[in-house]
C-alpha positions as CSV (number, residue, x, y, z in Angstrom):
1,M,-28.8,-61.5,53.5
2,L,-25.5,-62.4,51.9
3,M,-27.0,-62.0,48.1
4,L,-27.9,-58.4,49.7
5,S,-24.9,-57.5,51.3
6,F,-22.9,-58.6,48.2
7,T,-25.0,-56.3,45.4
8,R,-25.0,-53.1,48.0
9,F,-21.1,-54.0,48.1
10,T,-21.0,-53.7,44.4
11,H,-22.7,-50.6,43.6
12,L,-20.3,-48.4,46.3
13,L,-17.5,-50.3,43.7
14,K,-19.7,-48.8,41.3
15,T,-20.0,-45.9,42.7
16,L,-15.9,-45.3,43.6
17,A,-15.1,-46.2,40.5
18,G,-17.1,-43.4,38.8
19,L,-16.0,-40.7,41.7
20,G,-12.5,-41.9,40.9
21,L,-13.1,-41.5,37.2
22,F,-14.6,-38.2,37.3
23,A,-11.3,-37.9,39.3
24,L,-9.1,-38.7,36.8
25,C,-10.7,-36.6,34.2
26,A,-10.6,-33.4,36.5
27,A,-7.3,-33.5,37.7
28,L,-6.2,-34.4,33.2
29,S,-8.2,-31.5,32.5
30,A,-6.3,-29.2,34.9
31,H,-2.7,-30.3,33.2
32,Y,-4.0,-31.2,29.7
33,T,-6.7,-28.6,27.5
34,Q,-8.5,-29.1,24.7
35,S,-10.8,-26.9,22.7
36,I,-12.7,-27.6,19.6
37,D,-14.5,-24.6,17.5
38,V,-17.8,-25.5,16.5
39,T,-18.9,-21.8,15.2
40,A,-19.7,-21.5,11.7
41,H,-16.7,-19.3,10.7
42,Q,-14.4,-20.3,13.5
43,S,-14.7,-16.8,14.4
44,N,-13.2,-18.3,18.1
45,T,-9.9,-19.8,16.5
46,L,-6.6,-17.6,15.1
47,S,-7.2,-16.6,11.5
48,T,-4.9,-18.2,9.3
49,A,-2.7,-14.8,8.5
50,S,-2.6,-14.1,11.6
51,Q,-0.9,-17.5,12.7
52,K,1.5,-16.6,9.8
53,L,1.9,-13.6,11.2
54,L,3.1,-15.3,14.7
55,S,5.6,-17.9,13.1
56,A,7.3,-14.3,11.0
57,L,7.6,-13.2,14.8
58,P,10.5,-15.3,16.8
59,E,11.2,-12.7,19.5
60,P,8.6,-12.2,23.0
61,I,6.0,-9.6,22.5
62,S,4.6,-7.7,26.4
63,I,0.8,-7.3,26.6
64,K,0.6,-4.5,29.3
65,A,-3.3,-4.1,29.5
66,Y,-4.1,-0.9,32.3
67,I,-7.9,-1.4,33.1
68,K,-9.6,-1.1,36.4
69,K,-9.7,-4.0,38.6
70,G,-13.1,-6.3,38.1
71,H,-13.7,-4.7,34.9
72,P,-15.5,-7.2,32.7
73,T,-13.0,-6.3,29.0
74,R,-10.4,-8.0,31.7
75,L,-11.7,-11.4,31.0
76,Q,-12.6,-10.9,27.0
77,I,-9.1,-9.6,26.4
78,A,-7.6,-12.8,28.3
79,Q,-9.8,-15.1,26.2
80,L,-8.2,-12.4,22.8
81,I,-4.4,-13.1,23.8
82,A,-5.2,-16.8,24.7
83,R,-5.9,-17.7,20.9
84,Y,-2.4,-16.3,19.8
85,Q,-0.2,-17.8,22.8
86,R,-1.7,-21.3,21.3
87,H,0.4,-20.5,19.1
88,K,3.2,-18.9,20.0
89,D,4.2,-19.5,23.5
90,N,6.4,-15.9,24.5
91,I,3.8,-13.6,24.8
92,Q,3.5,-12.2,27.6
93,L,0.1,-10.5,29.2
94,S,-0.6,-8.2,32.5
95,F,-3.4,-6.9,33.6
96,I,-2.5,-3.6,35.9
97,D,-5.2,-0.9,37.3
98,P,-4.1,2.4,36.8
99,N,-5.6,3.8,40.1
100,D,-2.3,1.2,41.4
101,I,0.4,3.8,39.5
102,P,-1.0,6.9,38.6
103,N,2.4,8.6,38.2
104,E,3.4,6.0,35.4
105,A,-0.5,6.6,34.2
106,K,0.1,10.5,33.9
107,H,3.4,9.4,32.2
108,L,2.3,7.6,29.8
109,A,-1.0,9.7,29.1
110,L,-3.8,6.7,30.0
111,G,-6.5,8.8,30.3
112,N,-9.9,7.1,31.5
113,A,-10.1,4.9,28.5
114,D,-8.8,1.6,28.3
115,T,-5.4,1.6,26.9
116,L,-2.9,-1.9,25.9
117,I,0.4,-1.4,24.8
118,I,2.2,-3.9,22.6
119,S,6.0,-4.0,22.3
120,Y,8.1,-6.0,20.6
121,Q,11.7,-5.5,20.1
122,Q,12.0,-2.4,22.1
123,H,9.1,-0.8,19.7
124,T,5.3,-0.1,21.6
125,E,2.0,0.4,19.7
126,K,-0.4,1.6,22.0
127,L,-4.2,0.6,21.4
128,H,-7.7,1.3,23.0
129,F,-9.8,-1.2,21.1
130,L,-8.6,-5.0,20.5
131,D,-9.8,-7.6,18.6
132,E,-8.0,-10.1,15.9
133,T,-8.1,-7.6,13.1
134,T,-6.5,-4.4,15.2
135,L,-3.7,-6.7,17.4
136,S,-2.9,-8.4,14.2
137,N,-2.1,-5.3,12.4
138,A,-0.5,-3.7,15.3
139,L,2.3,-6.3,15.3
140,L,2.4,-6.4,11.2
141,H,3.5,-2.5,12.0
142,L,5.3,-3.5,15.1
143,S,7.4,-6.9,12.8
144,H,8.8,-3.9,10.0
145,T,11.4,-2.6,12.4
146,Q,14.0,-2.7,9.8
147,K,14.3,0.5,7.1
148,H,13.9,-0.4,3.5
149,W,15.0,1.9,0.7
150,I,14.4,1.8,-3.0
151,S,15.3,4.2,-5.3
152,Y,12.4,4.5,-8.6
153,V,14.7,6.4,-11.9
154,T,12.7,9.8,-12.5
155,G,13.5,11.9,-15.0
156,H,11.9,10.2,-18.4
157,G,8.1,10.3,-17.2
158,E,8.4,7.2,-15.0
159,R,5.0,6.3,-12.8
160,N,5.7,8.6,-10.1
161,F,5.5,6.4,-6.8
162,Q,4.6,9.9,-4.8
163,S,1.3,11.3,-7.8
164,N,-2.6,10.1,-7.3
165,D,-2.7,9.9,-10.7
166,N,-4.6,7.0,-12.4
167,S,-1.1,6.1,-14.2
168,D,1.2,6.4,-11.6
169,L,1.7,4.6,-7.8
170,G,1.0,7.1,-5.0
171,Q,-1.4,4.1,-3.3
172,F,1.0,1.8,-3.8
173,S,3.7,3.4,-1.9
174,A,1.3,3.6,0.9
175,H,0.7,-0.2,1.2
176,L,4.3,0.1,1.3
177,G,5.5,2.6,3.8
178,E,2.9,0.3,6.3
179,R,6.1,-2.2,5.8
180,S,8.3,0.5,6.2
181,I,9.3,0.9,2.7
182,T,10.1,4.2,1.5
183,A,10.2,5.3,-2.2
184,V,12.6,7.6,-3.1
185,P,13.3,9.2,-6.6
186,L,16.5,8.6,-8.3
187,N,17.4,10.7,-11.2
188,L,19.9,9.5,-13.3
189,S,21.5,12.2,-14.7
190,T,22.4,13.6,-12.1
191,H,24.5,11.2,-10.0
192,A,28.1,9.6,-11.3
193,S,26.7,6.3,-10.2
194,I,23.7,4.7,-8.0
195,P,24.0,5.0,-4.4
196,S,25.5,2.2,-2.6
197,N,22.7,1.8,-0.1
198,T,20.2,1.3,-3.3
199,E,18.6,-1.7,-2.2
200,L,15.9,-1.8,-4.7
201,L,15.8,-0.4,-7.9
202,V,12.5,0.2,-9.8
203,L,12.6,1.1,-13.4
204,S,9.0,1.5,-14.5
205,A,8.2,1.7,-18.7
206,P,9.8,5.8,-19.2
207,S,7.6,7.9,-21.7
208,A,11.0,9.3,-23.6
209,P,14.8,7.5,-24.1
210,L,17.3,7.1,-21.1
211,L,20.5,8.4,-21.8
212,T,23.3,6.4,-22.6
213,E,25.4,7.0,-19.7
214,E,22.4,6.4,-17.6
215,I,21.9,2.8,-19.0
216,K,25.2,2.3,-18.6
217,L,24.8,3.4,-15.2
218,I,22.2,0.7,-14.4
219,K,23.9,-2.0,-16.1
220,D,26.7,-1.6,-14.1
221,Y,24.2,-1.4,-10.7
222,L,23.4,-5.0,-12.2
223,K,26.9,-6.0,-12.6
224,K,27.4,-5.4,-8.8
225,N,24.5,-7.9,-8.0
226,G,22.1,-4.4,-7.4
227,S,18.3,-6.1,-7.1
228,L,15.8,-4.6,-10.0
229,L,12.7,-4.8,-10.6
230,L,11.8,-4.2,-14.5
231,L,8.1,-3.1,-15.4
232,L,7.5,-2.9,-19.1
233,E,4.4,-1.7,-21.0
234,P,3.6,-3.5,-24.7
235,N,4.0,-0.1,-26.4
236,N,7.2,1.2,-24.9
237,R,10.8,0.0,-26.2
238,Y,13.0,2.2,-24.5
239,L,14.1,-0.5,-21.8
240,D,14.6,-2.7,-24.3
241,D,18.2,-2.6,-23.7
242,I,18.4,-3.3,-20.2
243,L,15.8,-5.9,-21.1
244,S,18.5,-7.5,-23.8
245,S,21.4,-7.7,-21.0
246,L,19.0,-9.9,-19.6
247,N,19.0,-12.0,-21.9
248,L,15.4,-11.9,-22.1
249,K,13.1,-10.0,-25.3
250,R,9.6,-9.3,-25.8
251,S,7.9,-12.0,-27.5
252,Q,3.9,-9.7,-28.6
253,Q,1.0,-7.9,-26.8
254,L,-0.8,-10.9,-24.7
255,A,-4.5,-11.3,-25.4
256,D,-6.8,-13.9,-24.1
257,H,-10.8,-13.4,-25.6
258,R,-11.2,-15.6,-22.1
259,N,-11.5,-12.9,-19.7
260,K,-15.0,-12.0,-20.9
261,L,-16.0,-15.1,-18.2
262,A,-14.6,-12.6,-15.5
263,G,-16.5,-9.3,-16.9
264,L,-14.0,-8.0,-18.8
265,E,-14.6,-7.0,-22.2
266,Q,-10.8,-5.9,-23.7
267,P,-8.9,-9.0,-25.0
268,T,-5.8,-7.4,-23.7
269,F,-6.7,-7.7,-19.8
270,I,-4.9,-10.8,-18.6
271,I,-6.4,-12.6,-15.1
272,E,-3.6,-14.9,-13.5
273,D,-5.0,-17.0,-11.4
274,Q,-2.7,-20.4,-12.0
275,Y,0.7,-19.7,-9.9
276,P,4.3,-21.6,-10.1
277,S,5.7,-22.9,-7.2
278,H,7.5,-19.9,-5.9
279,P,8.2,-17.7,-2.6
280,I,7.0,-15.0,-4.1
281,T,3.3,-16.5,-4.8
282,R,3.1,-19.1,-1.8
283,D,-0.6,-19.6,-1.0
284,L,-1.1,-16.9,-2.8
285,H,-4.6,-17.9,-3.7
286,L,-6.1,-13.8,-5.2
287,I,-6.2,-13.4,-8.6
288,S,-4.5,-10.5,-10.1
289,V,-5.1,-8.4,-12.9
290,F,-3.1,-7.4,-15.9
291,P,-4.6,-4.8,-18.1
292,E,-1.9,-4.6,-20.8
293,V,0.9,-7.2,-21.2
294,T,3.9,-7.9,-23.2
295,G,5.0,-11.1,-23.5
296,L,8.3,-12.4,-22.5
297,E,10.9,-15.2,-23.9
298,Y,14.9,-15.5,-23.8
299,I,17.2,-14.2,-26.3
300,N,19.3,-17.1,-26.0
301,S,17.5,-20.4,-25.2
302,S,19.9,-22.1,-23.8
303,A,21.4,-19.6,-21.3
304,K,18.2,-19.7,-19.6
305,N,19.1,-18.3,-16.4
306,F,15.5,-17.4,-15.1
307,T,12.8,-18.9,-13.2
308,P,9.2,-18.3,-15.1
309,L,6.6,-17.0,-12.7
310,L,3.5,-15.8,-14.7
311,R,2.4,-17.5,-17.8
312,L,-0.8,-17.3,-19.6
313,D,-2.1,-20.5,-21.0
314,S,-4.1,-19.3,-23.9
315,P,-4.8,-20.8,-26.9
316,Q,-4.1,-18.4,-29.0
317,H,-1.2,-16.9,-27.8
318,P,0.1,-19.4,-24.7
319,S,3.3,-16.9,-23.2
320,Q,5.2,-16.2,-20.3
321,F,4.9,-12.7,-18.7
322,A,7.0,-12.4,-15.6
323,Y,10.5,-14.0,-14.3
324,T,12.4,-13.9,-12.0
325,L,16.0,-14.4,-11.1
326,T,18.6,-14.9,-7.9
327,Q,22.4,-15.4,-8.3
328,A,24.8,-15.5,-5.9
329,S,27.1,-12.7,-5.2
330,T,31.1,-12.8,-5.4
331,T,31.2,-10.9,-1.7
332,D,29.5,-12.0,1.6
333,A,26.5,-9.6,0.4
334,A,22.9,-11.1,-0.1
335,P,22.1,-12.8,-3.8
336,Q,20.8,-10.4,-5.9
337,R,17.4,-11.0,-7.3
338,I,15.4,-9.5,-10.2
339,V,11.8,-9.7,-11.2
340,V,11.3,-8.8,-14.7
341,L,7.5,-8.0,-15.5
342,G,5.6,-7.7,-19.0
343,D,2.7,-5.1,-17.4
344,G,3.1,-2.1,-14.8
345,D,-0.3,-1.3,-15.1
346,F,-1.3,-3.0,-12.6
347,L,0.5,-1.7,-8.9
348,S,-1.0,1.6,-10.7
349,N,-3.7,3.9,-9.1
350,A,-6.1,3.1,-11.4
351,Y,-5.9,-1.0,-11.2
352,L,-4.3,-1.8,-7.8
353,G,-7.1,-2.4,-6.3
354,Y,-8.1,-5.4,-7.9
355,V,-8.8,-8.5,-6.5
356,G,-4.8,-9.2,-5.8
357,N,-2.9,-6.3,-7.5
358,A,-2.1,-5.2,-4.4
359,E,-1.0,-8.8,-2.6
360,L,1.3,-9.8,-5.0
361,G,3.0,-5.9,-5.4
362,L,3.7,-6.1,-2.0
363,R,5.4,-10.0,-2.3
364,I,7.5,-8.9,-4.9
365,I,8.7,-6.0,-3.4
366,T,9.3,-8.2,0.0
367,W,10.9,-11.0,-2.0
368,L,13.5,-8.2,-4.1
369,L,14.6,-7.0,0.0
370,H,15.2,-10.2,0.9
371,D,12.6,-10.0,3.7
372,D,11.0,-13.6,3.5
373,S,10.1,-13.8,6.8
374,F,6.7,-11.4,5.7
375,I,6.4,-12.5,2.1
376,D,3.1,-14.1,2.4
377,V,1.7,-12.1,5.7
378,P,-1.1,-11.0,3.8
379,S,-0.4,-7.4,3.5
380,T,-3.6,-6.0,5.7
381,L,-5.3,-8.2,8.4
382,N,-9.1,-8.5,8.9
383,S,-10.1,-12.0,10.5
384,T,-13.7,-10.0,10.6
385,P,-15.3,-13.2,8.5
386,P,-18.0,-11.9,6.0
387,L,-22.1,-12.4,6.9
388,Q,-23.3,-14.6,4.6
389,L,-27.3,-15.6,4.9
390,S,-28.8,-18.4,3.3
391,K,-32.1,-17.3,0.6
392,I,-34.4,-18.6,3.2
393,A,-32.2,-16.2,6.1
394,V,-33.0,-13.7,4.0
395,T,-36.4,-14.3,3.1
396,L,-37.7,-14.8,6.3
397,I,-35.7,-10.9,7.4
398,G,-37.6,-9.5,4.8
399,F,-40.6,-11.4,5.7
400,G,-40.8,-10.3,9.1
401,Y,-39.5,-6.8,8.5
402,L,-41.6,-6.0,5.4
403,L,-44.6,-8.1,6.6
404,A,-45.3,-9.6,10.0
405,L,-43.7,-6.5,12.1
406,P,-46.3,-4.0,10.6
407,L,-48.8,-7.1,10.7
408,G,-47.9,-7.3,14.6
409,L,-48.4,-3.9,15.3
410,I,-51.4,-3.5,13.4
411,I,-52.8,-6.5,15.3
412,T,-51.5,-5.3,19.0
413,G,-53.1,-1.7,18.5
414,L,-56.4,-3.6,17.9
415,I,-56.2,-6.1,20.7
416,I,-55.5,-2.6,22.4
417,W,-58.2,-0.5,21.0
418,Q,-60.7,-3.9,21.9
419,W,-59.9,-4.2,25.4
420,R,-60.3,0.0,26.2
421,K,-63.6,-0.6,24.4
422,H,-65.0,-3.3,26.6
423,R,-63.9,-1.2,29.4
424,R,-66.0,1.5,28.7
């Protein structure tokens, strides 16, 4: 009898210990949360691009969701915003039923559709559909509250930022506009000096020589620590005077016969996939394609004031073809930044769509404008993972649609026909 009582007491202690353990786990789970995404494409985890964007947004973000009470969309939005809040704790989400605020709903022109208003630094964006791609792109647009103006020299047949011709830069200008960067033409022949509010000057392979006075204006601008993007071409010598003032000169037109492996027949196309450690190319994993490239080298090798950016490591013609310069200002102004690149075609409408060309171009402009927080934020944030099917899955789907489904319909039809026949 005593042994039976002891056994019951032991079982009771084990039961209480188990219940206590469950209670402890419940209490801990209420204060400490941990989630693991086991989906194939990490579809329940915020993408790296969105995480980089959030790290560049220090100020609070407000999201007001005007959705009726009890609507299932509320739960979906709360779950999505929670993924953002794991990486940025000053994101505030609030749900408002439009029926409770008829006057405000009318003022905001909410209509019958679900509406979300995203606010950041006194700027707002209105959305009627929300997923990670839509929200991140809205935040990217809101983040560029500061307007930038860059000037591109015109009047000598340079590439035009407003034209959609193959050799011009209209599509790249549209990408810049999405980041609140406006490119304006600058005809130096009508100016006594380059305007003082010019944040960046772009010189891109003129088809006619610049006037002596125009070259002097550019050199004076550089002496005053003005930032410059110099885009050269192999057979264009009209910017050599500016180039030599920077202690650089052309070497030769580059060629790489290895690009046939990538399906390019012309050896003048240079493929760049190995980038140096530089803020412009930080975490850049996309290849860039340069149609015609001139190599660059120092005039005075003892005064190497530039940092290498892009290089062809071909066995035939190894050569540097892009340099950057950062030079401290003598005043309180931001340091001078210059990029010299031996090709301008890669940003043209004809070649901008090649893999990482647009991304590299935006990174260069963003660095030159000292907008360092957004250098490695992708130009377009797309979190939708690609649909990747194995060969077996493709075969099964094809078999199902082309054979199994029609065969199943035929068999079903025969069965029904036999069934009706026997009923007669």
